N, C-alpha and C positions, 0 to 999 in steps of 0.2 A: 148413296156415295160411298168412292170409293176414295180411301183417304191416304198417301203415300209418301212416308218422306223418304227422300232421296238426298244421299252423303256422297257424293262424286262431284265431276268436274261440271256436268250438267245432267239433268232430266231424264230418267228413261220415260219411255213410254209405253201406256195400255192397248191391248188390242180389243173390241167390242165388239158386235155386229149393227152395221151400218142401217141406218133409217132408209126409207125408200126416199130417192131424187126429190121429189116434191117435196114433201115432209121436211127432210134435212134441211132444204134450203127456208122453209120457216121458220123451225123451232131446232136451229143446231145448237148443239150442249158445247159448253165452251168448257177447255180445262185451265185452270188458275195456277198460279207459281208464287209463293213469297219467299225470299231470299232471307234465309237464317242467320246462313252463316258466305262469311267473303271473305277469308285469309290464305296470307303467303307464308303465316309462322305459325309453330306451335302454342300448345296452352302458356308454355314460359319462356314463350317469347324467340324460339329460334327458329331458325329458316327451315321450311319446306323441303329438303333438296333429294331428287331422286338420283340414281346411275345416271342418267341421261341429262339430268340439269335442275332448276328449279322448276319448284308446283305452285299450284294456284288448287284451293281444294275451295268447293260452293255448295256451298248445304241448301236446301230446297223444302218449304212443306207445296206440295203437287196435292190439289184436289182432281180429280177426273171425275165427270159425272157417267151416271151410265148411259150408252148409247154413246158415246166420244170414240171417233175411229178416224185415227191422224192418218193411218194407211200405212204402207208399206216404205220404211227410212232407216237409214242406217245414222250413227255417230263416229266424229272421227277419234272419239277418244274413250276411255274405260267410262262405265256408270255402277255406280250402286244403287240398290234399294231396298227399303226398308219398309212392305207393307202392314197398312194398320190396319185397314180392314178390307174386305172384298179381294179380289185376286187381279195376280197380272200377268199377263201371258206376252212372252217374247222370246226371240230366237238369238242364238249364238252362232254368225257362221265367219 
């Protein structure tokens, strides 16, 4: 399984070959996510502030199984991913 730790405002996604329609309905792999950090302050307690205002940082540990295919989609905010195993394909447009 592919594991990745995402330290951003939300989770990144993976692109993988999709299963056939008949098989996908029967055994559709599912992605799981566990929050490991959700904060608006630094480690010393100071507020996290960007030039445009306050910020919130959410860190997730995400498990993306082989065959999971979320389809094309966009996120309205920046994301960062650190891949622990496997690979992650994404497009920056």
